[in-house]
C-alpha positions as CSV (number, residue, x, y, z in Angstrom):
1,M,-5.6,-2.2,-12.7
2,P,-8.2,0.0,-10.7
3,S,-9.0,-1.3,-7.0
4,A,-12.4,-0.5,-5.6
5,A,-10.6,0.0,-2.0
6,V,-7.7,1.8,-3.1
7,E,-7.2,5.4,-3.9
8,W,-3.8,5.5,-4.7
9,A,-0.7,4.2,-3.8
10,N,3.3,4.3,-4.7
11,W,6.4,3.4,-3.8
12,Q,9.4,5.3,-3.4
13,D,13.3,4.3,-1.3
14,G,11.2,1.1,-0.1
15,I,8.5,3.4,1.7
16,F,4.7,1.8,-0.1
17,S,2.5,4.6,0.9
18,M,-1.5,4.2,-0.2
19,K,-4.9,6.3,0.8
20,Y,-8.1,4.1,1.2
21,R,-10.5,5.5,-0.5
22,G,-13.3,7.6,1.8
23,G,-10.5,6.9,4.3
24,D,-6.8,6.7,6.1
25,A,-3.8,6.7,4.0
26,Y,-0.7,4.8,5.2
27,D,3.3,4.6,4.9
28,Y,4.8,1.0,5.1
29,F,8.6,1.1,5.7
30,D,11.2,-1.6,3.9
31,V,9.0,-2.6,1.5
32,P,11.2,-4.4,-1.2
33,K,10.6,-3.4,-5.2
34,E,9.8,-7.0,-6.3
35,V,6.6,-6.4,-3.3
36,W,5.8,-3.0,-4.8
37,L,5.7,-5.3,-8.6
38,Q,3.7,-7.9,-7.1
39,Y,1.2,-5.3,-6.1
40,R,0.9,-3.4,-9.3
41,H,0.4,-6.9,-10.7
42,A,-2.4,-8.2,-8.0
43,G,-5.7,-8.7,-9.3
44,S,-7.2,-7.4,-5.8
45,K,-4.6,-4.4,-4.5
46,G,-7.2,-4.3,-1.4
47,Q,-6.4,-8.0,-1.0
48,F,-2.8,-8.0,-1.3
49,I,-2.4,-4.8,0.9
50,N,-4.3,-6.8,3.9
51,W,-2.5,-10.3,2.8
52,V,1.0,-9.0,2.3
53,I,2.0,-5.5,3.5
54,K,0.1,-5.0,6.0
55,P,0.8,-8.2,8.7
56,N,4.6,-8.0,7.7
57,Y,5.7,-4.1,7.8
58,R,5.9,-1.5,9.8
59,Y,3.6,1.3,9.2
60,S,2.2,4.8,10.6
61,K,-0.5,6.7,9.4
62,R,-0.3,9.6,7.5
63,V,-1.3,12.7,9.3
64,H,-3.2,15.2,7.0
65,H,-2.1,18.8,7.6
């Protein structure tokens, strides 16, 4: 399902990477595959990130080169 807030997101080897539309991109660490699958089925991607991902996982802002 497309998102109004999230331009793209992917998951590989426990790293959940995402970019906000017109905004910054982040990597969240140690995210289980089950959480990625929940995200994929979430009705609101932005809300899922705000409520589930942000408060529970370490992250770093991606630097654009």
